[in-house]
C-alpha positions as a printed Julia matrix, in Angstrom:
513×3 Matrix{Float64}:
   9.88  -52.96  61.38
   6.15  -52.9   61.89
   4.2   -51.95  58.74
   1.08  -49.95  58.15
   1.39  -50.91  54.51
   1.1   -54.69  55.01
  -1.88  -55.22  53.02
  -0.64  -53.44  50.05
   2.7   -55.51  50.43
   0.69  -58.62  50.48
  -1.12  -57.78  47.27
   2.28  -57.49  45.71
   2.94  -60.94  46.98
   0.34  -62.14  44.98
   2.54  -61.3   41.79
   4.89  -63.89  43.04
   4.77  -67.06  41.11
   6.43  -70.21  41.8
   9.22  -73.05  41.81
   9.45  -76.93  41.8
  11.42  -80.08  41.1
  12.89  -82.46  43.64
  11.56  -84.52  46.58
   7.98  -85.35  47.67
   5.73  -85.22  50.63
   6.79  -83.91  54.05
   8.37  -86.25  56.56
   6.02  -88.5   58.27
   3.08  -88.17  56.16
   0.74  -91.15  56.31
   0.23  -93.17  53.23
  -3.25  -92.89  51.51
  -4.86  -93.85  48.07
  -2.84  -92.76  45.14
  -3.71  -89.58  43.56
  -4.54  -89.34  39.94
  -1.52  -89.38  37.63
  -0.82  -85.85  36.05
  -0.64  -85.84  32.29
   2.75  -86.91  30.96
   5.15  -83.86  30.76
   3.04  -81.59  32.94
   5.4   -81.62  36.23
   8.75  -83.05  37.15
   8.62  -86.42  39.17
   7.99  -85.6   42.94
   5.94  -82.55  42.11
   2.33  -81.89  41.74
   0.33  -79.7   39.4
  -0.95  -76.54  40.82
  -2.87  -75.39  37.81
  -6.46  -75.86  39.34
  -5.49  -74.9   42.96
  -7.35  -71.97  44.48
  -7.61  -70.53  48.05
 -10.39  -68.4   49.1
 -13.27  -67.83  51.62
 -16.65  -69.09  52.44
 -19.04  -65.68  51.86
 -21.84  -66.32  54.28
 -24.59  -64.03  53.18
 -25.84  -63.68  57.0
 -22.87  -61.18  57.11
 -23.53  -59.36  53.76
 -25.24  -56.16  54.59
 -22.57  -53.3   54.02
 -19.71  -55.44  54.58
 -18.18  -55.99  51.26
 -18.24  -52.56  50.04
 -15.47  -51.96  52.64
 -12.19  -51.04  50.64
  -9.96  -52.5   53.45
 -11.82  -55.84  53.3
 -11.84  -55.97  49.5
  -8.01  -55.02  49.37
  -7.33  -57.99  51.66
  -9.46  -60.47  49.54
  -7.47  -59.32  46.46
  -4.26  -60.32  48.53
  -5.26  -63.81  47.83
  -4.47  -63.45  44.29
  -7.55  -64.69  42.42
  -9.67  -65.47  45.48
 -12.42  -68.13  45.19
 -15.5   -67.02  46.97
 -18.09  -69.67  48.14
 -21.59  -68.56  47.79
 -23.92  -68.13  49.59
 -22.23  -69.67  52.53
 -22.62  -72.98  54.77
 -26.01  -73.84  56.48
 -27.77  -70.83  55.09
 -27.25  -72.42  51.47
 -29.99  -74.89  52.37
 -32.49  -72.26  53.23
 -31.36  -69.62  50.68
 -33.89  -67.42  48.41
 -31.7   -66.17  45.83
 -33.95  -63.67  44.49
 -34.07  -61.88  47.84
 -30.49  -62.58  48.42
 -31.28  -63.95  51.97
 -32.57  -67.29  53.77
 -36.03  -68.0   53.01
 -38.5   -65.71  54.91
 -40.58  -68.32  56.4
 -37.66  -70.37  57.81
 -36.58  -67.42  59.87
 -40.05  -66.73  61.65
 -41.88  -70.09  61.77
 -41.76  -73.52  60.45
 -41.29  -73.81  56.63
 -41.62  -76.1   53.93
 -39.49  -77.96  51.25
 -40.23  -77.28  47.65
 -41.9   -80.61  47.85
 -44.19  -79.59  50.69
 -42.65  -81.36  53.59
 -42.49  -79.52  57.08
 -39.24  -78.23  58.27
 -38.35  -76.74  61.61
 -37.05  -73.26  62.2
 -33.32  -73.08  62.0
 -32.27  -71.48  65.42
 -29.55  -68.98  63.84
 -32.14  -67.38  61.45
 -34.03  -66.05  64.32
 -31.41  -63.49  65.05
 -31.0   -61.94  61.82
 -33.09  -58.99  60.14
 -33.66  -58.54  56.57
 -30.7   -59.1   54.02
 -30.95  -57.53  50.29
 -27.29  -57.91  49.09
 -26.81  -61.66  48.97
 -28.09  -61.74  45.08
 -26.04  -62.74  41.96
 -25.7   -59.12  41.22
 -24.11  -58.18  44.54
 -21.88  -61.19  44.3
 -20.74  -60.17  40.74
 -19.93  -56.54  42.08
 -17.73  -58.05  44.78
 -15.81  -60.27  42.41
 -15.26  -57.63  40.11
 -13.63  -55.72  42.91
 -11.47  -58.49  43.78
 -10.75  -60.37  40.53
 -11.97  -63.54  42.11
 -14.05  -66.74  40.92
 -17.24  -68.1   42.58
 -18.24  -71.35  43.81
 -21.77  -72.14  44.28
 -23.47  -74.12  46.83
 -26.79  -75.57  45.54
 -29.81  -75.32  47.97
 -30.81  -79.04  48.06
 -33.29  -78.4   50.84
 -35.91  -75.81  50.27
 -35.29  -75.3   46.77
 -36.45  -77.4   43.67
 -34.03  -78.02  40.68
 -36.0   -75.64  38.48
 -35.44  -72.98  41.09
 -31.62  -73.89  41.11
 -31.49  -73.66  37.21
 -33.04  -70.32  37.37
 -30.63  -69.09  40.13
 -27.65  -70.29  38.01
 -29.19  -68.84  34.89
 -29.18  -65.45  36.61
 -25.9   -65.7   37.8
 -24.54  -66.5   34.38
 -26.54  -63.44  33.23
 -24.85  -61.2   35.78
 -21.38  -62.42  34.34
 -20.53  -64.98  37.1
 -18.73  -68.34  36.3
 -20.93  -70.83  37.48
 -18.77  -73.98  36.45
 -18.02  -74.88  40.04
 -21.18  -76.14  42.02
 -21.3   -78.12  45.42
 -24.31  -80.24  45.62
 -25.53  -79.19  49.16
 -23.95  -78.34  52.4
 -23.18  -80.88  55.11
 -26.05  -83.21  54.45
 -24.47  -86.09  56.67
 -25.26  -84.08  59.85
 -28.77  -85.23  61.04
 -29.14  -82.24  63.53
 -28.24  -78.76  62.36
 -29.04  -75.45  63.9
 -31.49  -77.18  66.44
 -33.29  -79.1   63.87
 -33.45  -82.56  61.92
 -34.37  -80.98  58.68
 -31.37  -82.85  56.91
 -32.61  -86.09  58.19
 -36.38  -85.17  57.08
 -35.16  -84.44  53.46
 -32.42  -86.92  53.45
 -33.17  -90.12  55.51
 -29.56  -91.5   54.53
 -26.83  -91.08  52.21
 -28.59  -92.83  49.28
 -31.43  -90.21  49.35
 -28.95  -87.42  49.09
 -27.2   -89.18  46.18
 -30.64  -89.46  44.44
 -31.31  -85.77  44.73
 -27.72  -84.88  43.62
 -27.73  -87.16  40.86
 -31.19  -85.78  39.45
 -29.89  -82.24  39.76
 -26.58  -82.81  38.33
 -28.48  -84.31  35.22
 -30.42  -81.27  35.08
 -27.79  -78.86  35.11
 -25.45  -81.04  32.68
 -28.36  -81.09  30.16
 -28.5   -77.4   30.42
 -24.82  -76.3   30.48
 -21.42  -77.96  29.49
 -18.31  -77.75  31.09
 -19.66  -77.99  34.66
 -17.54  -79.41  37.68
 -19.72  -80.74  40.32
 -18.8   -81.9   43.76
 -20.62  -84.27  46.16
 -20.23  -83.47  50.05
 -18.36  -86.25  51.85
 -17.47  -86.61  55.33
 -14.1   -86.07  57.02
 -14.17  -87.17  60.72
 -12.96  -84.74  63.48
 -10.05  -86.87  64.84
  -9.34  -87.04  68.5
  -5.44  -86.65  68.42
  -5.23  -88.09  71.98
  -6.4   -91.24  70.61
  -6.04  -91.04  66.91
  -9.4   -92.08  66.42
 -12.55  -90.21  65.38
 -14.37  -88.08  67.87
 -16.75  -90.4   69.53
 -19.51  -87.7   69.55
 -19.75  -88.42  65.6
 -22.57  -90.49  64.94
 -23.16  -93.63  62.39
 -24.98  -91.32  60.06
 -21.61  -89.36  59.65
 -19.11  -92.29  59.95
 -20.81  -94.47  57.25
 -21.8   -91.48  55.02
 -18.87  -92.18  52.43
 -19.68  -95.67  52.31
 -23.18  -94.84  51.62
 -22.72  -92.13  48.9
 -20.22  -94.23  47.15
 -22.49  -97.32  47.28
 -25.22  -95.42  45.95
 -23.23  -94.28  42.87
 -21.81  -90.77  43.7
 -18.79  -91.3   41.78
 -20.81  -91.66  38.62
 -21.92  -87.82  38.52
 -19.36  -86.17  40.72
 -16.17  -84.71  39.52
 -15.03  -83.92  43.03
 -15.97  -84.55  46.73
 -16.27  -81.63  49.03
 -14.93  -81.79  52.41
 -15.12  -79.56  55.68
 -12.25  -79.52  58.51
 -12.76  -78.23  61.98
 -10.06  -79.75  64.25
 -10.55  -78.96  68.0
  -7.51  -76.99  69.2
  -6.69  -78.06  72.95
  -7.03  -75.59  75.75
  -3.78  -74.45  77.31
  -4.53  -75.47  81.09
  -1.94  -75.91  83.28
   0.78  -76.25  80.63
   3.6   -73.69  80.28
   3.38  -71.29  77.26
   6.44  -73.26  75.75
   4.75  -76.56  76.03
   1.32  -75.14  74.83
   2.93  -73.57  71.6
   5.04  -76.83  71.03
   1.74  -78.71  70.69
   0.01  -76.08  68.86
   2.96  -75.75  66.42
   2.61  -79.55  65.45
  -1.08  -79.76  65.35
  -1.79  -79.32  61.83
   0.88  -81.94  60.49
  -0.48  -84.47  63.1
  -3.94  -83.74  62.42
  -3.59  -84.15  58.7
  -1.68  -87.45  59.15
  -4.49  -88.62  61.35
  -6.99  -87.6   58.66
  -5.36  -89.41  55.88
  -5.2   -92.72  57.99
  -8.73  -92.33  58.79
 -11.0   -95.04  56.63
 -13.25  -92.4   55.55
 -10.71  -90.63  53.81
  -9.25  -93.63  52.18
 -12.44  -94.42  50.58
 -12.17  -91.37  48.71
 -11.83  -92.17  45.07
  -8.21  -91.86  43.65
  -9.03  -90.28  40.46
 -11.42  -87.56  41.77
 -10.67  -84.15  42.89
 -11.05  -83.12  46.61
 -12.52  -79.54  47.34
 -12.0   -78.39  50.8
 -14.67  -76.02  50.82
 -14.44  -74.92  54.67
 -11.74  -75.06  56.85
 -10.87  -73.35  60.17
 -10.43  -74.48  63.75
 -13.01  -75.01  66.61
 -12.09  -72.84  69.66
 -14.76  -74.54  71.88
 -11.88  -75.29  74.34
  -9.54  -72.62  73.52
 -11.45  -69.34  72.72
  -8.3   -67.35  73.5
  -6.47  -68.57  70.39
  -9.13  -66.9   67.98
  -7.25  -64.5   65.67
  -3.83  -64.98  67.31
  -0.67  -65.19  65.19
  -0.74  -68.94  66.0
  -4.08  -69.21  64.54
  -2.83  -67.75  61.35
   0.2   -70.21  61.41
  -2.09  -73.02  61.78
  -4.12  -71.82  58.96
  -1.18  -71.6   56.65
   0.37  -74.89  57.91
  -2.82  -76.69  57.12
  -3.12  -75.36  53.55
   0.14  -76.42  52.78
  -0.16  -79.95  54.36
  -3.36  -80.4   52.48
  -1.49  -79.77  49.01
   0.51  -82.93  49.64
  -2.65  -84.92  48.51
  -2.52  -84.17  44.8
  -6.19  -84.4   44.54
  -6.75  -81.27  46.72
  -7.82  -78.44  44.47
  -9.52  -75.74  46.5
  -9.01  -74.41  50.16
 -11.87  -72.28  51.17
 -11.46  -70.62  54.64
 -14.53  -70.33  56.82
 -15.3   -67.77  56.66
 -14.73  -64.09  55.19
 -16.57  -62.27  58.04
 -16.68  -64.61  61.1
 -19.65  -66.19  63.11
 -20.75  -66.66  66.63
 -18.04  -69.12  67.41
 -15.25  -66.58  66.86
 -17.18  -63.29  67.86
 -14.16  -62.49  70.12
 -12.56  -61.36  66.89
 -15.3   -60.36  64.58
 -17.77  -58.69  66.99
 -15.99  -58.28  70.48
 -18.6   -58.64  73.39
 -21.63  -59.06  71.49
 -23.33  -61.44  69.07
 -22.81  -61.01  65.53
 -25.58  -58.78  63.59
 -25.49  -57.42  60.18
 -24.08  -53.99  61.41
 -20.52  -54.35  62.31
 -19.86  -53.52  66.07
 -17.18  -51.5   67.49
 -13.77  -53.45  66.9
 -15.16  -55.36  64.05
 -12.37  -57.28  62.0
 -13.08  -59.64  59.14
 -11.11  -62.65  59.16
  -9.35  -61.36  56.0
  -7.92  -58.75  57.97
  -6.73  -60.66  61.04
  -3.86  -63.37  61.43
  -5.61  -65.84  59.35
  -5.77  -63.54  56.32
  -2.22  -62.44  56.45
  -1.08  -66.02  56.68
  -3.41  -67.35  53.89
  -2.4   -64.35  51.75
   1.33  -65.36  52.0
   0.63  -68.75  51.01
  -1.8   -67.73  48.02
   0.79  -65.35  46.9
   3.22  -67.99  46.39
   1.14  -70.5   44.79
  -0.68  -68.06  42.6
  -0.41  -68.97  38.86
   2.22  -71.82  39.92
   2.43  -74.64  37.68
   4.19  -77.28  39.82
   5.0   -77.52  43.26
   6.71  -79.69  46.03
   7.12  -79.61  50.02
  10.83  -79.11  50.96
  12.78  -82.21  51.41
  14.33  -83.13  54.82
  17.85  -82.36  53.53
  16.85  -78.88  52.76
  15.66  -77.96  56.14
  17.6   -77.93  59.77
  17.07  -76.55  63.05
  13.45  -77.12  64.15
  13.03  -79.24  67.25
  10.15  -81.08  65.6
   9.9   -81.12  61.71
   6.01  -81.28  62.15
   6.05  -77.58  63.21
   7.56  -76.39  59.83
   5.47  -76.64  56.49
   6.65  -75.51  53.07
   5.92  -75.37  49.48
   8.06  -74.79  46.5
   6.43  -73.68  43.46
   7.86  -72.97  39.81
   6.34  -71.17  36.89
   8.77  -71.14  33.9
  12.02  -69.24  35.18
  10.38  -67.94  38.4
  10.65  -69.89  41.55
   8.85  -69.11  44.74
   9.07  -70.56  48.21
   6.8   -70.22  51.24
   7.98  -71.54  54.75
   5.71  -71.52  57.82
   7.79  -71.8   61.0
   5.57  -72.56  63.96
   8.68  -73.73  66.08
  10.38  -71.88  68.93
  13.89  -72.24  67.21
  15.07  -70.9   63.94
  14.88  -73.09  60.82
  17.49  -72.96  58.23
  16.61  -73.52  54.76
  19.2   -74.73  52.31
  18.39  -74.44  48.49
  21.66  -74.94  47.28
  20.99  -78.44  45.7
  17.93  -77.0   43.99
  19.97  -74.44  42.03
  19.33  -71.35  44.19
  22.04  -68.91  44.83
  20.39  -65.55  45.36
  16.79  -64.37  46.19
  14.6   -61.74  47.6
  11.96  -62.29  50.18
  10.04  -61.06  53.15
   9.35  -62.4   56.61
   6.14  -61.81  58.49
   6.12  -62.39  62.37
   4.57  -61.71  65.5
   4.34  -62.99  68.99
   2.53  -66.38  68.79
  -0.23  -65.75  71.01
  -0.9   -62.27  70.2
  -4.48  -61.26  68.66
  -3.57  -59.72  65.33
  -6.38  -57.0   64.84
  -4.14  -54.1   63.75
  -1.48  -53.96  61.04
   1.08  -52.76  63.54
   1.05  -55.99  65.55
   2.52  -58.08  62.58
   6.18  -57.3   61.91
   7.19  -57.52  57.98
  10.81  -57.49  56.9
  11.95  -57.48  53.55
  15.43  -58.78  52.57
  17.9   -59.6   49.74
  19.5   -63.08  49.97
  22.89  -63.41  48.53
  23.32  -66.98  49.47
  21.14  -70.05  49.0
  20.62  -70.31  52.76
  18.15  -68.4   55.09
  17.38  -68.74  58.76
  13.77  -68.3   59.42
  12.87  -66.78  62.75
  10.38  -68.9   65.13
   6.81  -68.38  64.64
   7.04  -66.58  61.24
   6.25  -67.08  57.59
   8.93  -66.5   54.94
   8.36  -65.95  51.2
  11.28  -66.06  48.77
  11.51  -65.57  45.09
  14.31  -66.01  42.44
  14.44  -66.01  38.74
  16.58  -68.8   37.25
């Protein structure tokens, strides 16, 4: 039945904690560097620890004004359980003035200068935005207090000094925020950003960024204990037609990981921060069935190609991986933005990423949207700080609903695994099915994403299941989800350990052992 209470029911899903035991990664996953071995007795063989896993959103202060007092939005963010909010966002982090809660004034209107007096060009994006006054530590504390979430800070490595960053984090701590997770800059591997070469001016090469990040890390750790710091690393965009990195990526990007590791980034970094934006294909002349078949397997195929890439395999086995931005590029397929298939992709990607036990954070880009996806967030016009008619935060569209189902299953889970092939049947292609089984004491949870055109049978008899309760979320795959009634939610009681999961749906099950 169509439900207007979907957001509240997804909040209840965050109470679901989870299950485990059994087989390892999903079929067809590519070999990669071995993940760190969990402490003895933490999880059963074939499962991974979920103790540090968090799902959340990139905040982006450029869209701050007035949006995060909206109760529907706050409710949707709460549906992620304990959401991680990345602040102050992406590219704007490099120009962020924390006292004002917005990008540096001078960088909006003219050339500006770094803290050590190097001249920078004006980023194109900031010319289109007026004043912002709510991106301060106090305003972030208010949002997190409303959602029960945690914070991930992105240090300004371009226009702020180390002294300024220490003052910022000190103010954040005074506001009651947890500042223990810090990303040391945003995408320094791009030489060209927002029509400028500012990154290349400040960081001529990877070694230059490591020198600055190391110095900031040392200052931070001399001031506070218990910090976890992440060094930005590069994950290439893969062209699935060739299995190779997109040829438009330059040598600065493709040699970034070698450069930061050679310069000693692993000495001070607890984690490496990564961003994912695969380019989903346009439909072209393909039939709907053929197009959906390709989209349904895209996350699995893309993840395998990424793990096979040399840049990924360079990442140290003993370090955590923080995926601090992920979504898809709709440059060729704008019609997919905000559709249910968009949501299914996001959920699939999150579950596939967890196959690498080093992955801890999964931060969706972004909470309220940007020009690339304005068809969802601001239909018919460029973004602005005042919501347009028809405005929908991503948290209130398909991707938010899908991520909430995943987060609700993983929340507070101790250990988990993907389902084994013997536990699944019916899919035309196993790449179109992603799952995760989680355990916490006597409570077990399962989330399964079926992006196939056929039903998938789940058989959990071997795992000891006899009965369960659950819910199913579904919609037409290419329908844009901007209204609660467009997504169908069905609750059920399962009296056997078998369930047929309908095409293009997400199932969430729970049982108590």
